[in-house]
C-alpha positions as CSV (number, residue, x, y, z in Angstrom):
1,M,103.1,81.9,96.7
2,K,105.1,81.4,100.1
3,R,108.0,82.3,97.7
4,I,106.2,85.3,96.1
5,L,105.7,86.8,99.5
6,V,109.3,86.4,100.8
7,C,110.7,88.3,98.2
8,F,107.9,91.0,98.4
9,L,108.6,91.4,102.0
10,I,112.6,91.4,101.4
11,A,111.8,94.1,99.1
12,I,110.2,96.0,101.5
13,S,112.9,95.8,103.8
14,G,115.7,96.8,101.7
15,A,113.5,100.0,100.3
16,A,113.2,100.6,103.9
17,L,117.0,100.3,104.7
18,A,117.9,101.9,101.9
19,Q,115.8,104.9,102.4
20,T,117.2,105.4,106.0
21,A,120.7,105.2,104.8
22,T,120.3,108.1,102.6
23,D,118.0,110.1,105.1
24,P,119.4,109.6,108.5
25,T,116.7,112.2,110.0
26,I,113.5,110.3,108.9
27,D,113.6,108.5,112.2
28,L,113.4,111.2,114.1
29,R,111.3,113.4,112.1
30,L,108.7,110.2,112.6
31,N,109.2,110.0,116.1
32,N,108.7,113.9,116.3
33,L,105.7,113.8,114.9
34,N,104.2,110.8,117.0
35,N,105.5,111.6,119.7
36,P,103.2,113.0,122.5
37,S,105.9,114.5,124.7
38,T,107.4,116.5,121.8
39,G,104.2,117.7,120.6
40,P,104.2,118.7,116.5
41,L,106.8,120.3,115.0
42,I,105.7,124.0,114.2
43,F,107.6,126.3,111.3
44,K,106.7,130.0,111.8
45,I,106.8,132.1,109.0
46,D,107.4,135.4,109.6
47,S,104.3,137.7,107.8
48,R,105.1,141.0,109.0
49,Y,106.8,142.3,106.1
50,E,104.2,144.8,104.2
51,G,106.4,145.2,101.0
52,Q,107.5,148.3,99.6
53,H,105.9,151.9,99.7
54,G,106.5,154.4,97.2
55,S,108.8,154.4,93.7
56,P,111.7,155.2,92.8
57,Y,110.2,157.0,89.9
58,L,109.0,160.6,89.2
59,L,106.1,159.1,87.7
60,P,105.0,155.5,88.1
61,D,104.2,154.8,84.7
62,W,105.7,155.8,81.4
63,S,105.0,159.0,79.9
64,K,104.8,160.4,76.8
65,G,108.2,163.2,76.2
66,Q,110.7,164.0,74.3
67,V,114.5,164.3,74.3
68,S,117.3,166.7,73.1
69,L,121.1,165.4,73.2
70,R,123.9,167.4,73.5
71,D,124.9,166.8,69.9
72,G,121.5,168.1,68.6
73,R,119.7,165.2,68.0
74,Q,116.3,164.9,69.5
75,Y,114.0,162.1,69.9
76,K,110.1,163.3,70.0
77,D,106.9,161.4,70.9
78,V,108.9,158.8,72.9
79,S,108.0,156.5,76.0
80,L,110.3,157.8,79.0
81,K,110.6,157.0,82.7
82,F,112.5,159.5,85.0
83,D,114.4,157.0,88.0
84,A,114.9,159.9,90.5
85,Y,116.6,157.7,92.8
86,R,119.2,156.8,90.6
87,Q,119.1,159.8,88.8
88,A,118.5,157.8,85.5
89,L,116.6,158.7,82.3
90,I,114.8,155.3,80.8
91,L,113.8,155.2,77.2
92,L,111.2,152.7,75.9
93,R,111.4,150.8,72.9
94,P,109.0,149.5,71.4
95,K,110.4,148.5,68.0
96,S,112.7,146.2,70.1
97,G,110.3,144.4,71.9
98,N,109.4,146.7,74.6
99,D,112.8,146.6,76.3
100,S,114.3,149.7,77.8
101,I,117.6,151.6,78.3
102,I,119.0,154.0,80.2
103,L,120.5,157.0,78.2
104,D,123.8,158.1,79.4
105,R,123.5,161.0,81.4
106,Q,126.5,162.7,79.7
107,T,124.9,163.0,76.1
108,V,121.7,164.5,77.6
109,A,121.0,168.4,77.1
110,R,117.1,168.1,78.3
111,F,114.4,165.9,78.1
112,L,110.5,166.7,78.8
113,L,107.9,164.3,80.2
114,T,104.2,165.2,80.5
115,S,101.8,163.5,82.9
116,P,98.5,161.3,82.6
117,D,96.7,165.1,83.5
118,G,98.8,167.2,80.8
119,Q,101.3,168.4,83.2
120,P,104.7,169.3,81.8
121,Y,108.2,168.3,83.6
122,L,111.6,169.9,81.8
123,F,114.3,169.2,82.9
124,S,117.9,169.7,82.2
125,R,121.6,169.3,82.7
126,Y,123.9,172.3,83.6
127,P,127.6,170.6,83.1
128,M,128.9,174.1,82.8
129,A,127.7,175.5,86.4
130,K,129.8,176.5,88.7
131,T,129.7,174.5,92.1
132,S,131.7,172.6,94.6
133,D,129.5,169.5,94.1
134,E,130.4,167.8,91.4
135,E,127.4,165.0,92.0
136,V,125.0,167.5,91.8
137,K,126.3,169.4,88.8
138,D,126.1,166.0,87.0
139,G,122.5,165.2,87.9
140,Y,119.4,166.5,86.3
141,F,117.1,169.7,87.6
142,L,113.7,170.6,86.8
143,I,113.0,174.0,85.7
144,L,110.9,176.1,87.4
145,Y,111.7,179.2,85.9
146,E,114.6,180.0,83.1
147,G,115.9,183.5,81.7
148,K,119.0,184.9,82.1
149,S,118.7,183.1,85.6
150,A,116.8,179.9,86.3
151,L,115.2,178.6,89.3
152,L,115.6,174.6,89.6
153,K,114.4,172.0,91.7
154,R,116.5,168.9,91.9
155,V,114.1,166.0,92.6
156,A,115.7,163.0,94.0
157,K,114.7,160.1,96.2
158,T,116.1,158.2,99.2
159,F,115.5,154.7,99.9
160,K,114.6,153.2,103.3
161,S,114.9,149.4,104.4
162,A,112.2,147.8,106.4
163,D,113.2,147.7,110.2
164,Y,111.1,145.3,112.2
165,K,113.4,142.2,113.4
166,G,115.3,142.5,116.6
167,G,114.6,143.8,120.2
168,Y,115.8,147.7,119.1
169,S,114.2,147.9,115.5
170,A,111.8,150.8,115.3
171,N,109.0,148.6,113.9
172,V,108.6,149.8,110.3
173,R,107.7,146.9,108.3
174,Y,108.0,148.1,104.9
175,D,110.8,149.2,102.8
176,S,110.2,153.0,101.4
177,F,111.1,155.6,98.6
178,N,111.1,159.2,100.0
179,D,111.0,162.1,98.5
180,A,114.5,164.4,98.6
181,I,113.9,167.5,96.9
182,T,116.4,170.8,97.1
183,Y,115.9,174.1,95.2
184,Y,119.1,175.6,93.2
185,L,119.4,179.2,91.5
186,L,121.5,179.4,88.4
187,K,122.5,183.2,87.9
188,P,123.9,184.3,84.6
189,D,127.6,184.2,85.4
190,Q,126.6,179.7,86.0
191,T,127.1,180.2,89.5
192,L,124.9,177.2,91.0
193,T,123.6,178.0,94.7
194,K,121.5,175.9,96.9
195,I,118.8,177.8,98.4
196,K,116.0,177.2,100.7
197,L,112.3,178.7,99.5
198,S,112.4,181.4,102.3
199,K,112.5,185.6,101.8
200,K,116.2,185.6,103.9
201,A,117.5,182.5,101.7
202,I,116.6,184.0,98.1
203,L,117.3,187.5,99.2
204,E,120.3,186.7,100.2
205,A,121.5,184.6,97.2
206,L,120.6,187.8,95.2
207,S,122.0,190.3,97.0
208,D,123.6,192.0,94.2
209,K,119.8,193.4,94.1
210,G,119.1,193.2,97.3
211,E,117.8,196.4,98.2
212,A,115.1,196.6,95.2
213,L,114.5,193.2,95.7
214,K,113.2,194.2,99.2
215,T,111.0,196.7,98.4
216,F,109.4,194.4,95.7
217,V,108.8,191.7,98.2
218,D,107.0,194.0,100.3
219,Q,105.2,195.6,97.8
220,Q,103.9,191.9,96.0
221,Q,103.7,190.6,99.7
222,L,105.2,187.3,98.5
223,A,105.2,184.9,101.6
224,F,107.2,182.1,100.2
225,K,105.2,179.6,100.8
226,T,105.1,178.3,97.6
227,E,107.4,178.0,94.6
228,D,105.2,180.4,92.5
229,D,106.7,183.3,95.3
230,A,110.3,182.1,94.5
231,I,109.7,182.3,90.9
232,T,108.4,185.9,91.0
233,L,111.0,186.9,92.8
234,V,113.7,185.8,90.3
235,K,111.7,187.0,87.3
236,Q,111.8,190.3,89.2
237,Y,115.6,190.3,89.5
238,D,116.3,189.1,86.1
239,S,114.3,192.3,84.9
240,L,116.2,194.5,86.2
């Protein structure tokens, strides 16, 4: 019996020595936990981060729509998302395990999305437009009006990272996607001009028929507080 007890004590001592050899900090941890002068070890977890606000997408969920490619092919009643941050059109493929693909922008002519409340969003590309901004020229535009001329809206998003760490932080505890909207006028000669939705800016862009349009603006009392007033003026320009 004594022999068994001795063997048992030797085994325990060996295990303790082995643990100390493989983990030299174990004694320090035990001392810290049991030493009243140092107090317990406290690990702080920064819980200030509040996640992400906003979305990179025009519409948050998959929307039914259709796509027209530049080679003439069309895809109807498909599920689409428009990533406004990356300027990417994403297609859901239910027959391939519900995976999704980004359509090559160079192959897309235009696409249509319909929101759950029935609002249509028709986007188009204008690779032949005359502009010095190649990035804008290569992107997608939401069509507000299209006739001889076109009033276009570039729907984009910007991303801002959380900023709450450090003494000079802005105390913004979340990442955010924010709308970045710009407007463009495409004239019959394919000149693409960035404009503001103001009376002065639009009349300057349409200055070749400026006098007649100024009279029209006054008669119709267009205030350009909405996109509709700008659409009305561009339609009038096309009619002259």
